[in-house]
PABAZA-13155 format. One record per residue (C-alpha): residue number from 1; x, y, z. Coordinates in steps of 0.001 Angstrom, whole numbers, plus 524288, in hexadecimal, padded with zeros to 5 digits. Layout:
BEGIN
R     k      c1      c2      c3
R   NUM       X       Y       Z
...
REM end
This chain:
BEGIN
R     k      c1      c2      c3
R     1   1B88F   A54A4   3D6CB
R     2   1B212   A492C   3DD81
R     3   1BB8F   A402A   3E43A
R     4   1B404   A3464   3DF19
R     5   1B282   A38BF   3D104
R     6   1BC3C   A3528   3C67A
R     7   1C4C7   A40E9   3C407
R     8   1C57E   A47ED   3B709
R     9   1D3C4   A4A91   3B9AD
R    10   1DF95   A425C   3B6B1
R    11   1ED3F   A4509   3BB9D
R    12   1FA4F   A438B   3B4D9
R    13   20849   A4481   3B93D
R    14   20D64   A5262   3B802
R    15   217CC   A4DFD   3AE43
R    16   20D54   A4882   3A527
R    17   206E9   A55DD   3A4EB
R    18   2135E   A5D58   3A23A
R    19   2179A   A611C   3AFF9
R    20   224BE   A607F   3B681
R    21   22163   A595D   3C316
R    22   22BE4   A5FA2   3CB81
R    23   227F5   A6D59   3C750
R    24   219B2   A6A2F   3C9C0
R    25   21CF7   A6559   3D758
R    26   223ED   A722A   3D9F5
R    27   2174C   A7925   3D686
R    28   21058   A7078   3E068
R    29   21A6F   A73D6   3EAAE
R    30   21894   A823E   3E78F
R    31   209F3   A80F3   3EA09
R    32   20C23   A79B6   3F6D3
R    33   215AD   A8403   3FBB3
R    34   20D33   A8F53   3F71E
R    35   2012B   A89D9   3FDE1
R    36   2072F   A8BF0   40B65
R    37   1FEC3   A80E1   41085
R    38   1F208   A85A6   40A63
R    39   1E975   A7C82   4025A
R    40   1EB5E   A7B84   3F3B1
R    41   1E682   A731A   3E89B
R    42   1ED39   A72DD   3DB59
R    43   1E93E   A6B60   3CF10
R    44   1F18B   A6C04   3C2BE
R    45   1EC00   A6711   3B5E0
R    46   1F2EF   A659E   3A8DE
R    47   1EDAB   A5F96   39C64
R    48   1E12D   A5CA9   3A3D6
R    49   1E838   A5424   3ADD5
R    50   1EB67   A56C9   3BC0B
R    51   1F9EC   A58D6   3BDEB
R    52   1FA1F   A5A9C   3CCB2
R    53   1F102   A5E0C   3D7C3
R    54   1F620   A63F4   3E454
R    55   1ED52   A64F3   3F03D
R    56   1F0A2   A69E1   3FDB6
R    57   1E75D   A6ABD   4094B
R    58   1DB33   A6A86   400B8
R    59   1D215   A5FF0   3FBD4
R    60   1D471   A5D3C   3ED68
R    61   1C5C6   A5BCA   3EB2F
R    62   1C113   A67AD   3F2A5
R    63   1B952   A7197   3EACD
R    64   1BDDD   A7F88   3ED18
R    65   1B748   A8C78   3E9F9
R    66   1BC67   A90EB   3DCC3
R    67   1B9DB   A9F5E   3DF24
R    68   1BC36   AA773   3D2F8
R    69   1BEB4   A9B7D   3CA7C
R    70   1AFF3   A9CB5   3C938
R    71   1B293   AA827   3BFFF
R    72   1B976   A9F28   3B666
R    73   1AE54   A9555   3B736
R    74   1A447   AA002   3B4AC
R    75   1AC7B   AA524   3A96E
R    76   1AC56   A9775   3A399
R    77   19D8C   A96B4   3A547
R    78   19BE0   AA3E8   39EB5
R    79   1A395   A9EEE   392FC
R    80   19AD6   A92ED   39231
R    81   18E93   A9B4F   39376
R    82   192F2   AA42C   3884D
R    83   19691   A9887   37FBA
R    84   188D8   A9324   381C9
R    85   18356   AA069   37DD2
R    86   17BFD   AA20C   38A89
R    87   183CD   AAE8B   38C48
R    88   187AE   AB44B   37F37
R    89   1941B   ABB91   382BA
R    90   19D07   ABF24   38DF3
R    91   19A22   ACD51   38A53
R    92   18B6F   ACBEC   38C1D
R    93   18518   AD34E   3973E
R    94   18244   ACB41   3A34A
R    95   1750E   AD1B3   3A51D
R    96   1705F   ACC58   39807
R    97   17175   ABE96   39D8E
R    98   16FAC   AC129   3ABED
R    99   165EF   ACC6D   3AD32
R   100   165A7   ACB9A   3BC03
R   101   17367   AD12C   3BC26
R   102   16E57   ADDBF   3B618
R   103   16082   ADE5A   3BB61
R   104   16483   ADC74   3C982
R   105   16F2D   AE6A7   3C9B2
R   106   16BFA   AF1E0   3C0B8
R   107   15E44   AF554   3C53F
R   108   15DA4   B0377   3C96D
R   109   16AFD   B078A   3C44F
R   110   16BFC   B14D4   3BDBE
R   111   16D44   B1552   3AEF4
R   112   17B60   B19CB   3AFA6
R   113   1842B   B1345   3B966
R   114   19308   B147B   3BAA8
R   115   19511   B05B6   3BB1B
R   116   19352   AFB23   3B102
R   117   1854D   AF646   3B2D0
R   118   1828C   AE7D8   3B3D8
R   119   17BE9   AE831   3A69E
R   120   18960   AE9B7   3A04F
R   121   18FE0   ADE42   3A73B
R   122   193B5   AD366   39DCA
R   123   1983D   AC584   3A02A
R   124   1A5DB   ACA5A   39D09
R   125   1A4F4   AD39E   3A89F
R   126   1A1B7   AC827   3B171
R   127   1AC5B   ABEC8   3AD15
R   128   1B782   AC854   3AAAE
R   129   1C045   ACD18   3B58E
R   130   1C111   ADA73   3AF12
R   131   1B418   ADF06   3B48F
R   132   1B4B7   ADA70   3C2AA
R   133   1B375   AE83C   3C7F4
R   134   1A835   AEC36   3BF13
R   135   19CFB   AF084   3C7E0
R   136   18FBF   AEA24   3C666
R   137   182FB   AEC7D   3CD79
R   138   17E8B   AE1E4   3D6CB
R   139   17326   AE9FC   3DBCF
R   140   16D5A   AF643   3D5B9
R   141   17671   AFE82   3DE24
R   142   181C5   AF5A1   3E1A5
R   143   18DA9   AF2A4   3D96E
R   144   1982C   AE84D   3DAD1
R   145   1A417   AE55C   3D28B
R   146   1A14E   ADAC5   3C8A5
R   147   1ABB0   AD1F1   3CEAB
R   148   1A309   ACFEA   3DAB4
R   149   198B6   AC85E   3D357
R   150   19C81   AC6C7   3C4F2
R   151   19DEA   AB7E7   3C5E0
R   152   190DA   AB6EF   3CCEB
R   153   18A28   ABEA8   3C226
R   154   190DC   AB69D   3B79F
R   155   18CDE   AA9B3   3BDBF
R   156   17EB6   AAE0C   3BF54
R   157   17E22   AB348   3B15C
R   158   18385   AA6C8   3AB48
R   159   17B2B   A9D87   3B365
R   160   16EC6   AA582   3B133
R   161   17014   AA45C   3A285
R   162   1719E   A95B3   3A2E2
R   163   164C7   A957C   3AA46
R   164   15E84   A9D8B   39F6E
R   165   16411   A96E6   39376
R   166   167CF   A890C   39756
R   167   159E8   A84C8   399D9
R   168   15D6F   A76B9   39689
R   169   16611   A76A4   3A29E
R   170   15F12   A801F   3ABD2
R   171   16488   A79DB   3B819
R   172   1729E   A7BA3   3B3DA
R   173   17181   A8A59   3B2F1
R   174   16D18   A8C06   3C0E6
R   175   179FC   A91F6   3C533
R   176   187C4   A945A   3C09D
R   177   18CE5   A88D6   3C880
R   178   183A1   A7F73   3C1B4
R   179   18738   A8588   3B4A2
R   180   195CC   A83D9   3B743
R   181   1934B   A759F   3BA8F
R   182   18B72   A739F   3AE0C
R   183   1948C   A7AB7   3A4C3
R   184   1A22D   A788C   3AA85
R   185   1A2E8   A6F2D   3B5F9
R   186   19B31   A63AD   3B09E
R   187   1A1AF   A63C2   3A327
R   188   1AF57   A62D5   3A91A
R   189   1ABFD   A5A9C   3B4FF
R   190   1AF1E   A6572   3BE89
R   191   1A9DB   A63C6   3CC4D
R   192   1A744   A702B   3D3F0
R   193   19D72   A7657   3DCF8
R   194   19932   A846D   3DE22
R   195   19311   A8DBB   3E7C6
R   196   18C54   A9AD3   3E68E
R   197   19023   AA4EE   3F093
R   198   18AFC   AB270   3F394
R   199   194A4   ABD79   3F14A
R   200   18CC8   AC846   3F7C9
R   201   18917   ACB91   405BB
R   202   17C1E   AC54D   409C3
R   203   17640   AD2B3   40C32
R   204   178F4   AD768   3FE54
R   205   16E41   ADC87   3F573
R   206   1758D   AD733   3E99B
R   207   16E00   ACCEB   3E227
R   208   1767A   AC100   3E45C
R   209   16EE5   AB8EB   3DA85
R   210   1751E   AC19B   3D027
R   211   181F5   AC645   3D5E1
R   212   18524   ABC8A   3E092
R   213   18656   AADFE   3E2EE
R   214   19400   AABFE   3DDB8
R   215   19749   A9E2A   3D998
R   216   1A362   A9707   3DE76
R   217   1A7F4   A8A19   3D8D2
R   218   1AEC4   A7FD7   3E121
R   219   1B7B0   A755A   3DB85
R   220   1C43F   A6DE5   3DDF5
R   221   1D11A   A6F66   3D6B8
R   222   1CEB9   A6486   3CCF6
R   223   1C1E8   A6A98   3C8C2
R   224   1C8AB   A77BF   3C7D1
R   225   1D270   A70FD   3BEE3
R   226   1C72A   A6C8E   3B63B
R   227   1C31C   A7AB3   3B49C
R   228   1D130   A7E1A   3B174
R   229   1D1D3   A7339   3A75C
R   230   1C53E   A7800   3A104
R   231   1CACA   A85CC   39FFD
R   232   1D818   A80A0   39BA9
R   233   1D172   A7A77   38FDF
R   234   1C9EC   A8702   38D39
R   235   1BCD7   A8173   3913C
R   236   1BE56   A7413   38ACE
R   237   1BC69   A67BC   392D2
R   238   1C025   A5AF1   38C72
R   239   1BBA3   A5F98   37F20
R   240   1AF55   A668F   383AF
R   241   1AF48   A755F   38358
R   242   1A978   A7995   39067
R   243   1AD4F   A8802   38FDF
R   244   1AFF2   A8EEF   382E3
R   245   1BE75   A8EE4   37F8E
R   246   1BF52   A9D28   37BB6
R   247   1B80C   AA137   387E3
R   248   1C21E   A9AEC   390D6
R   249   1CD64   AA030   388BD
R   250   1C7F0   AADF8   389CA
R   251   1C43D   AACAE   39821
R   252   1D1F3   AA85C   39BE4
R   253   1D8B1   AB381   394B2
R   254   1D9E5   AC1C4   39868
R   255   1CFAF   AC8EB   3901B
R   256   1D3E3   AD3B3   386DD
R   257   1CB51   ADD65   38E09
R   258   1D435   ADC0C   399DF
R   259   1DE96   AE3FF   392CC
R   260   1D5B5   AEFD8   3931E
R   261   1D0CA   AEDEF   3A0E9
R   262   1DCFE   AEA0C   3A87E
R   263   1EB96   AEBAC   3A93B
R   264   1F3A1   AE0B3   3A2D5
R   265   1F789   ADB6B   3B031
R   266   1E946   AD890   3B2EC
R   267   1E6ED   AD019   3A6E2
R   268   1E3FF   AC3AF   3AE62
R   269   1D551   AC1FF   3ADD0
R   270   1CDF8   ABA45   3A3A7
R   271   1BF76   AB76D   3A506
R   272   1BDFD   AB000   3B1B2
R   273   1CC3B   AAB86   3B146
R   274   1D9AC   AB0E0   3B47A
R   275   1E1A4   AB127   3A804
R   276   1F01B   AB14C   3A4A7
R   277   1EDC3   AB46B   3964A
R   278   1F577   AC11C   3977D
R   279   1FFBC   ABB29   3A072
R   280   1FBCF   AC3CA   3ABDE
R   281   1F5DF   AB9EE   3B53F
R   282   20154   AB077   3B603
R   283   20C7B   AB617   3ADBA
R   284   2149F   AA9B6   3AE6C
R   285   209DC   AA05B   3AA41
R   286   20428   A9D96   39CB2
R   287   1FB95   AA865   3974A
R   288   1F062   A9F1A   3943C
R   289   1EEE0   A9B66   3A28D
R   290   1E33B   A9FF1   3AA76
R   291   1DCDA   A9D25   3B77D
R   292   1D04A   A9CD8   3BF08
R   293   1D301   AA1A4   3CCD0
R   294   1CA11   AA0EE   3D896
R   295   1CA4A   AA563   3E6A4
R   296   1D170   A9D57   3F0C3
R   297   1DC37   A99E5   3E714
R   298   1D443   A9239   3DD37
R   299   1DBD8   A9259   3D075
R   300   1DA89   A8BAD   3C336
R   301   1E603   A8F0B   3BA46
R   302   1E516   A8ABF   3AC18
R   303   1EF83   A8AD4   3A16B
R   304   1EAEB   A858B   39439
R   305   1F858   A8631   38DBA
R   306   1FDDA   A7D2C   39845
R   307   1F172   A74DB   3995A
R   308   1F231   A779D   3A7E3
R   309   1E890   A7A38   3B2EE
R   310   1ECD2   A7D54   3C0D0
R   311   1E291   A7D9E   3CB90
R   312   1E4BE   A832D   3D92D
R   313   1D9C8   A8135   3E308
R   314   1DE43   A877A   3EB7A
R   315   1EB37   A8C78   3E69A
R   316   1F63C   A92A4   3EE30
R   317   1F77A   A9F6C   3E6C0
R   318   1F3F8   AAC96   3EC97
R   319   1E590   AAFCF   3EB5E
R   320   1DF39   ABA76   3E348
R   321   1D9E0   AC32B   3EDFB
R   322   1D3C8   ACD8A   3E55B
R   323   1D3F3   AD255   3D756
R   324   1DF5A   ADB98   3D942
R   325   1E8C8   AD884   3CE45
R   326   1F4FF   AD9D9   3D675
R   327   1EF6C   ACF26   3DF30
R   328   1EB64   AC724   3D34C
R   329   1F930   AC84B   3CDE8
R   330   1FEEF   AC341   3DA95
R   331   1F57A   AB7DC   3DB7B
R   332   1F7A0   AB40A   3CD42
R   333   20644   AB3F1   3CFC2
R   334   204B8   AAA64   3DB03
R   335   1FC20   AA1BA   3D273
R   336   20691   AA25A   3C7E7
R   337   21135   A9DB2   3D13C
R   338   20B0D   A9039   3D1FE
R   339   205A7   A8F74   3C427
R   340   21303   A9281   3BE67
R   341   218BA   A8705   3C5B6
R   342   20E78   A7E0B   3BFCD
R   343   21115   A833A   3B21B
R   344   21FC7   A8288   3B3FE
R   345   21E98   A7443   3B7FE
R   346   219EF   A70F8   3AA49
R   347   22506   A6B07   3A28E
R   348   228AE   A73A4   39732
REM end
């Protein structure tokens, strides 16, 4: 957000938005104590209005790396791309739209191979957390788990097809960052920057034009709150449908296939989002709540039934350090400690 530009946001007294002020202040005190002197930045939005903003030792306007929140942005772009019929289905094979993904990697492989070949990888494989450990070929003889580069492949595949089919706007399909600006940021007035970074060693023989150059978005907490508000309204922004409603509803729920693939305690992943639809992510919070969570404690929590968005950038909860579910359980519990205080401060 530019300091000189009129803000989209308006603020209201907590009482006008249904909060008990004293309880809300206790939540603020909890954050201050939990931070142990470390920076934090909290923005709470209800009914599209800012309730409170708490900042400590960090510039309110500073753009921070969103880390894995990029996954939720790419998921949103995939939904838009499918709705525009540029990609027909989430179950379509990536190689049908992005032939480089297959041609680069499968040359010289034997006819029968013990691992799933790249030719079978679908867009669902890329966006779902169920397939993170699926091996793919990044050179004719080298495999990596899909989680190492699935978002890179997805971003290249989506952007490449806007180059092919959106000839009336050829410049806007030049990269996934430009596409996100065209399809999501500009329509909702979101200000962000992005960078592409290599994920492989410089000496690698892996073709980085296909598997590397991961995108990272940078934004401040108010712009994160705009994303949260867009998702809260299931892709609708002031009467305009930016992302298909059903796509966001499905993406923010635990898919049925998870019941076959994982134990019930692990039913926390939607498509590019963390989901509480089975009550496993945050047992004491509403089941329709979901979150986009990034590295370095970037957190957008959304609860449609309460018309509530809570942004932490950074937060004070314990970080996800890997994909081990015991660790994820612990981190989710520390997120829930604060979020429950916000919810409990709503007057019943």
